[in-house]
Every structure is written in structure tokens, then in C-alpha cells.
C-alpha positions in Angstrom: -34.2 180.7 -79.6 -37.8 179.9 -78.5 -39.6 182.2 -76.1 -41.5 180.5 -73.3 -45.1 181.7 -72.9 -46.5 181.8 -69.4 -48.5 183.9 -66.9 -46.3 186.0 -64.5 -47.2 188.4 -61.7 -47.7 192.0 -62.3 -44.7 194.3 -61.8 -44.6 197.0 -59.1 -47.3 199.6 -59.9 -44.8 202.4 -59.1 -42.5 201.1 -61.9 -43.4 203.4 -64.8 -41.2 204.7 -67.6 -40.8 208.0 -65.7 -40.1 206.4 -62.3 -36.4 207.0 -62.5 -35.7 203.3 -62.2 -34.2 203.1 -65.7 -32.9 205.4 -68.4 -35.4 206.1 -71.1 -34.4 208.3 -74.0 -36.6 211.3 -74.3 -38.2 210.8 -70.9 -35.2 210.7 -68.5 -34.1 214.3 -68.3 -30.8 214.1 -66.4 -27.9 214.6 -68.8 -25.6 212.7 -66.4 -27.7 209.5 -66.8 -27.8 210.0 -70.6 -24.0 210.3 -70.8 -23.5 207.3 -68.5 -25.9 205.2 -70.6 -24.4 205.9 -74.0 -20.8 205.7 -72.8 -21.5 202.3 -71.3 -23.3 200.7 -74.3 -20.8 202.3 -76.8 -18.0 200.7 -74.8 -19.8 197.3 -74.7 -20.1 197.1 -78.5 -16.5 195.9 -78.8 -17.3 192.8 -76.9 -20.5 191.7 -78.6 -19.7 191.6 -82.3 -21.1 188.4 -83.8 -22.2 187.1 -80.4 -25.4 185.9 -78.8 -26.2 188.4 -76.1 -28.6 188.5 -73.2 -29.6 191.9 -71.8 -30.8 191.0 -68.3 -33.3 193.7 -67.2 -33.2 195.5 -70.5 -35.5 198.3 -69.4 -36.8 200.5 -72.3 -34.7 198.4 -74.8 -32.4 201.1 -76.2 -29.3 199.4 -74.9 -30.4 196.1 -76.4 -31.1 197.8 -79.7 -27.6 199.4 -79.8 -26.0 196.0 -79.1 -28.0 194.3 -81.8 -26.3 196.4 -84.4 -23.1 194.4 -83.7 -24.3 191.2 -82.2 -25.6 188.1 -83.9 -28.7 188.1 -81.7 -29.9 190.0 -78.6 -32.5 188.8 -76.2 -33.9 191.5 -73.8 -35.9 190.6 -70.7 -37.5 192.9 -68.1 -40.2 192.6 -65.5 -41.8 195.9 -66.4 -44.8 195.5 -68.7 -44.7 199.1 -69.7 -40.9 199.1 -70.4 -41.1 196.0 -72.6 -44.1 197.3 -74.5 -42.2 200.5 -75.1 -39.1 198.6 -76.3 -41.1 196.3 -78.6 -42.8 199.2 -80.3 -39.8 201.4 -80.8 -36.7 199.2 -81.2 -37.1 196.6 -84.0 -34.5 194.5 -85.7 -34.6 191.0 -87.0 -32.0 189.8 -84.5 -33.6 191.5 -81.5 -36.3 190.0 -79.2 -37.9 191.3 -76.0 -40.0 189.5 -73.4 -41.7 190.7 -70.3 -40.9 188.3 -67.5 -39.1 187.8 -64.1 -35.6 186.7 -64.8 -35.5 185.0 -61.3 -38.2 182.5 -62.5 -37.9 182.5 -66.3 -36.3 179.5 -67.9 -33.5 180.9 -70.0 -31.9 178.5 -72.5 -28.9 176.7 -71.0 -25.5 177.5 -72.3 -27.0 179.6 -75.2 -25.4 183.0 -74.8 -21.8 184.2 -75.4 -22.3 187.5 -73.5 -24.6 188.6 -70.7 -25.1 192.3 -69.8 -26.7 193.3 -66.6 -26.7 197.1 -66.0 -27.9 198.6 -62.7 -29.9 195.6 -61.7 -28.4 193.4 -59.0 -28.5 196.2 -56.5 -32.3 196.4 -57.0 -32.8 192.8 -55.9 -33.1 191.5 -52.3 -29.7 190.4 -51.0 -30.9 186.9 -50.7 -31.6 186.8 -54.4 -28.1 187.9 -55.5 -26.6 184.3 -55.7 -29.7 183.0 -57.5 -29.6 185.9 -60.0 -25.9 185.3 -60.9 -26.3 181.5 -61.0 -29.2 181.9 -63.5 -27.0 184.2 -65.7 -24.2 181.6 -65.4 -26.5 178.8 -66.5 -27.5 180.8 -69.6 -23.9 181.3 -70.7 -21.7 178.9 -72.6 -18.4 177.9 -70.9 -16.0 180.8 -71.1 -18.8 183.3 -71.8 -18.5 186.8 -70.5 -20.7 188.5 -67.9 -20.7 192.3 -67.6 -22.2 193.6 -64.3 -22.7 197.3 -63.8 -23.6 198.2 -60.3 -23.0 201.0 -57.7 -19.8 200.8 -55.7 -21.0 200.9 -52.1 -17.7 202.4 -51.0 -18.5 205.5 -53.0 -22.3 205.4 -53.4 -23.3 204.6 -49.8 -20.4 203.8 -47.4 -21.5 202.8 -43.9 -25.2 203.3 -44.7 -27.5 200.3 -44.3 -30.2 201.5 -46.8 -29.0 203.0 -50.1 -30.2 206.6 -50.8 -31.7 205.6 -54.2 -35.1 204.2 -53.3 -35.1 201.4 -55.9 -31.8 200.0 -54.6 -32.0 197.3 -51.9 -28.5 196.1 -51.5 -25.4 197.8 -52.9 -22.1 196.0 -52.9 -18.4 196.5 -52.0 -15.9 195.0 -54.4 -15.1 192.1 -52.1 -18.7 191.2 -51.8 -19.2 191.2 -55.5 -16.1 189.1 -56.1 -17.3 186.4 -53.6 -20.7 186.3 -55.3 -19.0 185.8 -58.7 -17.0 182.9 -57.5 -19.9 181.3 -55.6 -22.0 181.5 -58.8 -19.5 179.9 -61.1 -17.7 183.0 -62.4 -14.0 184.1 -62.4 -13.6 187.9 -62.1 -11.2 188.9 -64.9 -11.3 192.7 -65.2 -12.5 195.7 -63.2 -13.6 198.9 -64.8 -15.6 201.8 -63.5 -17.1 205.2 -64.3 -17.4 208.5 -62.4 -14.1 207.8 -60.6 -13.1 209.7 -57.5 -9.6 209.8 -55.8 -9.4 206.9 -53.3 -9.4 209.2 -50.2 -12.8 210.6 -51.2 -14.2 207.1 -50.9 -13.6 207.1 -47.2 -16.8 207.1 -45.2 -15.8 209.9 -42.8 -14.5 212.1 -45.6 -17.7 211.7 -47.6 -20.0 212.4 -44.7 -18.0 215.5 -43.8 -17.9 216.7 -47.4 -21.6 216.1 -47.9 -22.3 218.1 -44.7 -20.2 221.0 -46.0 -22.1 220.9 -49.3 -25.4 220.9 -47.4 -24.5 223.9 -45.2 -23.0 225.9 -48.1 -25.8 225.0 -50.5 -23.3 224.4 -53.2 -23.2 220.9 -54.8 -19.6 220.4 -56.0 -20.5 217.3 -58.0 -17.5 215.3 -56.9 -19.6 212.1 -56.5 -21.7 212.4 -59.6 -20.7 214.9 -62.4 -17.1 215.6 -61.6 -15.4 212.8 -63.4 -15.9 211.4 -66.9 -18.7 209.0 -67.6 -16.3 207.0 -69.8 -15.7 203.4 -68.7 -12.1 203.3 -67.4 -9.8 200.7 -65.6 -9.7 201.2 -61.8 -6.9 200.8 -59.4 -5.9 201.7 -55.8 -5.7 205.4 -56.6 -9.2 205.7 -58.0 -12.6 204.4 -56.8 -15.5 204.4 -59.2 -19.1 205.4 -58.4 -20.2 202.5 -60.5 -18.4 199.2 -61.1 -18.3 197.8 -64.6 -17.1 194.3 -63.7 -16.2 191.6 -66.2 -16.3 188.0 -65.2 -15.9 184.8 -67.2 -18.0 181.6 -66.7 -15.8 178.9 -65.3 -15.4 175.6 -66.9 
């Protein structure tokens, strides 16, 4: 595929490799994030073999690099100049390309990709840009292509809180909100997975606030909402709520 060349605005000056906005091997020191990252991309490999893949907001490029070992081609795009420079210098394969651009304005090839991966991205966009973002991804997929969206589950991550606690996040979503966005943007949700699952009663807003208050007073972080459960991607149901959704949707038509 040809890469469009154009001038784009500078990315946020706070958005550096060590800003905690994205996982960067060797720079991000939290082992929890490392486990989440490698479990996710290892799980995704089964879906990309021989496929044309778009990694939307590819960050430092390691995920794209891992997928490229199975995929026919991988195209990674990210708005961070530093991240894309880092990716281009460190992760090189003949079927792997990176570009620094804003995916909300970049002209992706229509109907080109078989699989689109977007990990921990939609929640960092303004709520008004969510439909546009998903519609752009839909336009880049062939009919029947698969979209993998990884995003915090608001019911566990920030229930009843207007502003997410993680400063890069602007709008976290409940499952019903994400389902409506999928359908509005030309997708059919087909499977729901998640990671860092907690029992359903712990996703209750009152329970979580009370539990967090107890942790704050006691000074002991029990890790129930972060490190307690396995980082492995697992199916979700009524009895378990994940900290992060791994949602699979198919392009309609």
C-alpha cells in the first residue's frame, strides 16, 4: 500500500516515550503493564496469520512488530513523532511499515485491511470523535473484516466518575455504550473478552468506593482492581467483569 505524505500538526508536547501513555519495552517499568501487553498481542496472533493488519495508534511499534511475524503485512500509525521514530528504528521487517499521522484525518486505503487492532486508544479521544474514529476504521476494512478494540471497562475502571483517573483518558465506556458505537459505525459485535477480571459484585460503584476507602485508610493496596486477576485474555460473562474489554466486532456487509 502507498503511504500518503503530508504535513500534520505536532503531537502533544507531554506525549513522550516515558509519559505512561503507552507501553514501551525497556522504558515502562510496571510489570503489570508488561504482562498485559504481551498477553494481549500473543493472543491476537491467532487472528492475523496471513492477514493485512492495521495497528491503529501503534505506539512504540512492538505490538505491530509481533503481529508482523504472522501477518501478511502490518501498517502501524501513531500521532507521536517520538514513538514512530522509535518504532521505525527498532522494529524492522519487510512487511511492516510505520507512519506518524493523525488517524482522524489520515486517508487510509478503503477496504484494504482484514484485521484492525486498536489497543487502549478510543478512551483517549474526545467523546465526539468516537463515532468518527470507528467509522474510519470500518472504512479501512474489507467487508467481514475483524476489529479488535481494547479499552477500559468503565464499570470497573471508573464507575460513576465523570473524569477518568488516568490523565490521558478522556472518555471511558460502558459495554452498552461501546455496543451502540459499533452498530452506529457499521460493525456487528460478535465476541466479548476481557482481562484483569473481577467478580461482578466488585464492579458495583458503591462497593468499589467503599473498598477503595478501606484501602486508603489501611494503607494496604489489595490489588483487586489491577494485579489480582490474570492478565490473560478470557471470555466474560455475567459473573465476571473485566478491567479492560477486548471486544471483537465484524464489519457489516
